[in-house]
Residue, then its C-alpha position, 0 to 999 in steps of 0.5 A: m598557887s590557887v586552890s582552884w589550880l590545885s583541885y584541877k592538878f589533883h583531878y587531872r592526876a587522878m584520871r590520868q591514874a584511872w587511864r593507866h589502871l584500866r589500860a593495864r587490864v584491858s580484858s577486864y575493862w572490856a568484860v565490865l564494859i560489855v555487862i554495863s552496856m548490856a544492862l543499859t542496852i536492855h533498859g533502853i529496849f524496854s524504853l523504847l517499847l514503852t515509848n511507842a506504846e504509851a504514843m499509841l496509847v495516847n493517839w487511842q484515847g484521843d480518838n473517840r471513834m466507835i464501830v457498830f457491827v450490824k448483824r448478817d442477812i439485814s435488809p437494806q430497809q433495816i440498814t437505813h432504819l439504824r442509821d437514822r436512829l444513830a443519827r439521832q443520838p446527841q453523843i454521836d456526830a451524825k456528819t462523821i456517819v460512814t456505812v461500810d458495806p461488805d464489798m467496802a469492807m472486803s477492799r480494806l482487807k484486801g489492803m491490808v494483807g497486800s500481796e496475799a489478797a489474791l487469797l481472798n479471791d477465791l470467797d464466793g461473795s464477802p463474808l463481813p457484815y455491814t458496819f457504821e463508823f462514826r465519831l462521838t461529839r465529845e469526850l466521854s470517858t466513863e460515859l463511853n462503855t455505857l453508851a456502847h453497852d447501850m447500843a449493843t443491845w438494839p435490835n440488829v446490832d452484833g457488837v459495838t467497839h471503840d478504840r478507848q476499849w483497846a486503850q484500856r487494854l494496851d494500858a493494863i499490859l503496859h502497867v504489867f510491862r512497866q513493873a516487869g522492866l522496874v524489877l529487871t532493871v533493879i536486879l540488872l543494875s544491882v548486878v552490874g553495880l556488883i561487877i563494878a565493885n568487885t572489880i575495882k576490889l582486884t585493882i586495889i588487892a594488885r596495887q596493895d604495895e603501892i597503896n602502903v608506900m603512898l600511906l607510909m609517904g603520908a597520902t591522903r585518904s582522898f589522894i588514894r581513893a580519887p583514881f579508883i572513883y574515876e575508874g568506876v565512873i569512866q567504866g559507867v559512862t563508856g558502857a552507857l554510851l554504847a548501850i545509846i549507840l546499840t539502842t540507836l542501831l536497834y531503833f534504825g532496824a525497827l524503822q526498816e522493818a516497820v518500812r517492809l510491814e508497810t510495803a507488805f501488808g499497807l500498815t503504818l506504824p510509826i515509831h518514835f525514837l527516845p526523848l532526850s530525857k530518857l537519853l540523859l537517864l541512861l547516862t546518868m545511870g551509867t554514871l551512878l552505877g560507876l560511882v556507887g560501884a567504886l565507892f561501895s568497894l573502896s568503903r569495903f576494902l581500902k578501908m581495911e588499909f587505912s586501919r592497918 
């Protein structure tokens, strides 16, 4: 009989034993499964939020658009003079300069609020100022803040903003979320690993007599350990698959909410699903959780049986 056939028989027998153990204690199996899936789903939600926030961050960082807010009660001649001054700046693409008057700005605002636009009809004129929107001729990075600060000191300019400012703020917020998510994930996975280890420990205690009989009959350590290891791996993989399903359902729920927001307020919120690499990471985390929990339990409790 070949070595490969013996190896196949060994692992097939171990998997059947693991399934038999799990069926024998369905309630505890489902309890552990729910805990694993909930922990990994929380990680999946964090990953989904970070994936979309990082995509937005990349989009903003790549958009070198700036907006200059003009002080109110400015004359048409001053508006023209300010536009000409902007057009003469070498960093600004003069062809992209757009003058947004108060009426145009109000129309945009009404389009954004959608069905609530009627609330703005009672205003006496538009309270919004003139603005100039334009793009830069090249990517600036560190020069961008300097240019914005310089233009903010011009006469009749009330303020300057650019997409990179929001990108920097979002990046700072994302950094906090990444660190918090990492700490939360480590805590959750540690707790889940201990739950799996304790569950397998209870299985070892319940099958103590059977293990003693196998030891007396000359069973090897691998022969006894294998079913418990497969049991932990099966729990981890199944929990990870459930977490992927739950994360997918939450993603489609978010898509529906995004459509509602777009219909109500005219906001376009592109939502991206997790890339394949992060889905595989979830599956790997579940597998490792089950494997490490099983090995931890075996190293602590089954070792005592071998020492007797």
